[in-house]
C-alpha positions, -999 to +999 in steps of 0.1 A: -001+001+001+034+025+008+044+016-022+014+020-042+008+055-022+044+066-030+041+055-070+009+079-074+018+106-053+054+110-069+035+108-103+002+130-091+031+159-081+045+160-110+013+163-130-002+191-107+031+211-108+037+208-145-002+221-147+002+248-132+035+261-137+017+259-177-015+281-163+004+304-144+028+314-173-004+320-193-020+339-168+011+359-158+016+366-197-019+376-199-014+405-165+019+418-180+001+426-213-025+446-195-001+459-173+019+475-200-005+505-210+010+522-175+043+517-182+061+549-190+031+569-189+044+599-161+080+611-154+113+591-162+110+580-126+074+566-127+063+529-140+084+515-158+087+478-169+103+465-141+078+473-115+052+459-144+068+426-139+067+431-103+033+434-101+022+405-125+041+383-099+022+390-067-012+394-087+005+356-099-003+351-062-041+346-063-044+333-096-024+302-079-049+300-054-078+303-080-060+273-103-050+246-076-083+229-072-084+226-115-048+218-120-051+190-091-080+179-114-065+180-144-028+163-126-048+135-108-070+124-141-037+126-163-024+101-141-053+080-136-059+078-166-024+068-174-024+041-149-052+029-164-046+028-205-010+011-193-027-018-170-003-008-138-043+008-120-050-031-127-019-045-114-024-018-081-063-035-077-049-072-082-023-068-055-050-056-027-057-017-038-095-021-031-120+006-043-119+024-004-083+022-001-080+039-033-105+064-021-085+067+008-050+069-008-068+099-031-082+120-003-047+117+013-035+137-020-068+160-019-057+169+018-023+180+016-034+203-019-064+214+009-040+231+035-015+243+008-042+261-005-052+271+025-027+285+034-018+302+005-052+320+003-053+328+038-013+344+040+003+346+008-029+363-013-034+389+015+008+400+017+006+395-025-019+419-023-001+444+003+029+443-018+011+447-053-008+476-042+025+495-024+046+490-061+015+504-077+010+534-051+047+543-056+054+541-087+018+548-107-010+554-083-024+546-052-047+518-044-080+528-052-116+506-048-128+514-085-145+552-097-164+562-067-138+545-040-147+523-006-177+536+014-177+529+048-203+543+078-197+548+114-222+564+146-212+584+174-229+607+197-262+602+178-242+613+153-240+586+119-213+599+096-212+580+054-172+583+047-154+576+014-123+568+006-109+577-028-076+561-023-051+544+002-017+554-001+015+533+016+024+554+045-012+545+062-027+577+046-058+586+025-067+610-005-101+624-026-117+618+011-157+629+014-173+632+048-207+632+051-227+640+084-268+634+095-285+636+125-303+608+144-330+616+126-313+611+092-310+647+085-282+660+064-258+679+086-226+686+068-205+674+043-168+675+040-143+671+016-108+667+018-078+663-004-061+644+022-058+628+057-036+609+080-045+588+111-036+599+141-033+577+170-055+586+202-084+572+173-090+603+152-083+614+119-072+648+104-083+656+069-064+684+049-075+707+027-113+705+035-143+724+024-167+724+048-206+727+037-231+730+069-272+729+060-285+751+090-320+765+088-322+802+086-348+824+105-375+815+082-368+783+087-351+774+048-319+751+046-296+769+037-256+765+029-229+775+046-190+770+030-155+772+044-128+760+039-099+748+063-063+737+061-073+712+087-101+694+102-098+664+131-124+638+128-130+617+162-137+580+148-133+546+154-128+538+121-088+524+120-065+521+092-065+484+089-106+487+083-099+511+055-075+492+042-096+461+046-124+477+025-103+489-003-093+453-007-113+426-031-131+403-002-114+374-019-079+387-017-088+396+027-076+366+053-106+350+068-099+371+103-104+400+090-131+394+064-149+382+099-145+409+118-154+434+090-185+416+088-191+423+127-181+461+117-209+459+087-235+447+109-229+466+140-235+498+119-264+487+098-246+478+064-253+452+044-226+425+049-237+399+029-206+402+002-182+395+025-202+370+047-202+343+013-165+352+002-155+343+045-180+312+035-161+306+001-130+309+020-139+285+040-148+261+015-130+266-016-100+247-002-122+213+006-125+217-031-093+199-034-106+165-017-139+168-046-113+170-076-095+141-067-129+118-060-144+131-094-106+119-108-106+086-098-136+069-116-106+076-146-085+052-134-114+024-140-122+033-175-115+005-198-115+023-231-082+012-239-085+022-279-095+062-265-058+083-258-052+101-225-054+138-238-093+128-240-097+121-208-076+156-198-097+177-223-124+155-198-109+169-168-097+209-180-137+211-189-147+199-155-120+220-136-136+254-158-171+242-149-168+244-114-148+275-114-172+290-137-202+273-113-183+280-083-188+320-093-220+322-106-234+308-073-213+339-056-230+362-080-264+349-080-263+343-038-254+381-036-283+394-056-308+373-039-298+375-009-292+339-003-275+317+028-241+331+023-232+295+041-254+278+015-244+299-017-203+291-012-208+253-002-232+250-032-206+240-060-188+216-037-215+203-023-230+192-063-198+183-074-196+160-045-226+146-059-214+138-096-176+123-083-195+100-055-223+092-078-194+081-112-177+062-080-206+045-070-214+034-109-179+034-126-160+012-092-185+001-072-212-013-090-192-025-124 
């Protein structure tokens, strides 16, 4: 059993590694081509080719996290199909490798990649994203969240505040900040537009170059807007630099702990946390998809189409991996739009493919 495990694991690791490197090289090329449009757009010491290469390399870490379940399926299908076509798996079966032992062996392989996927997604991806944003901020433009920035909310002393941060700088500063104040009844009190802001040590922000507009009724009760310009404005708040940076990072690139804490912050301030809840549960269940993939690949070892080439089975594995990725992405969007249960939205693709893989295993292996 140990000899069979070492042989299958050695060949599977080689096949999975080759498929992963091939896909990473392809997506790295696409990311680099997309980044080349920003090269030499500013001054001579701005965003250069070396910076585009470094930033594309940081994107490859997130790509690796997305690709591992797919490449695990492709590599496992290749190995199982090759063992079947060369009758090596038949020899292993006659030597005592029963269906349940084979299943446990493949689950052990899937568990290794599940732990690897978790480590990459929860540690390496957030680190690479911070490094990549620092590269772009230092040489091209600050980290932003689309064209509208990131929105946050805070409440204090009977007032509520809507905060829009346009960009986050590597030195924990902010640009293009808008601060909107409301009273307890939801009436607009004032708006503040600042060119930049910084975090102070005593739980406060210091807004710089501020245009403040206050809305107060005059003697007749009609609303009146009073505008003033301030060089600095201090705003006490519980919003920390970590919360702002989290809001400006794509949810799928955040650690599980940060996602959970930001979900609690959104719930405490009456904001929708559906998107972050779905991503939280997706990060919990996504590494387990490696177990589903190896179980889905196992029935290929029991096929007896000797006249078919291995390329046919690999092509089926590629299609299955792409369909899983698309289904996982589709469920995330539908769950966010239809307000489905976050844990069910994240677990549904894995459950569907688990049923398919176990059905194929039961039909091809146990019944036949």
